[in-house]
N, C-alpha and C positions, 0 to 999 in steps of 0.2 A: 470834629465838631463845627457845625456852620449855623449862622443865625440863631434860631430860636433857641437851639440846644446849647449854644453858648452861653446865653443868658438864665437858661434854667440852671446849668452847672454853677454859672457865678452866683446866683442867690442860694443854692443849696451849699456850697463852699465858699464862703466870702473869704477875701484875700486877707490874711492877718496884717493888724496894723500896730505900730508901737508909736506912741506919743502922737498919732496924727499920720505918721508916713506909712507907705507901704513898705512891709518888709522883703527883703531879699532872702535868699538861703546863705549868704555870705555876711560873715561880721568879723571885725577884728577885735581883739580883747588883750589888755594888759595882763596876760597871766602866761605860763608854762604850757606847751602842748600836753604834757602829763597832766597837769591839774584841770585842763580843760575836757580832757578826756574821762576824769574821775566825775567830773561834773555833770557831764552829759549821761555818764552811764547812771548816776543817781537820778536824774530828771528823767530819764528815758529817752533823750532825742538821739537819732542816729547820726554818726558823722560820715560823711562822703569822702571829704579831704581836710587835712591840716598840715600847716607848714608855720614854722618859725620864722617872724620878721626881721628883717636886716635892722630895722629902726626899734626894734624891741617889741615884744608883745607876740600874739599867734594870729593867724588868719584861719578860719574854721567856716568850711562848708557844710552845712547841714544838709539831710535828705529831703527835707520840708521847712517851708516857712515858717510853720507853727514850732517846730522845733528852734529854730533861729529866734523866734519871738520868746521862747520860754528860756533860752540860755542867756539872752539880751536881758531880759527881766530879772534872771539870777545874778547877772555880774553888775548891774546897774551902772556906776560910777567908772568901772572899769573899761567898759565899751569905748575903743577908740574911734573918734569922730573924724578927725581930720585925716590928711593924706599919710600915706605909709610907704616905706620902701621894701619891695618884696625882692627876693631872690629869683633868679630865672630857674625854672623847674628842669629845664632840659638846655644842654649847650648846642649851641649854633654850629652846623659843620659848614666849612667853607668850601 
């Protein structure tokens, strides 16, 4: 999409916002991956990836920003806003 097509698309499907900020598809939550998976199933949000964080909690990537906004509202104060420590998903080969 180029030019006017992008603007028409943006007007029809606005970017979800939470508390005035633009949402991404990823969110860090102070909960176990199993609990988050169950909550997403109840809400109807589709998970793309989920991982436990070394610093505690879980990182979840949802299939769209609207699902991320819904799960962020669902967990409220359990959303981790600061920096987190992640484990590498793949080992580096030397």
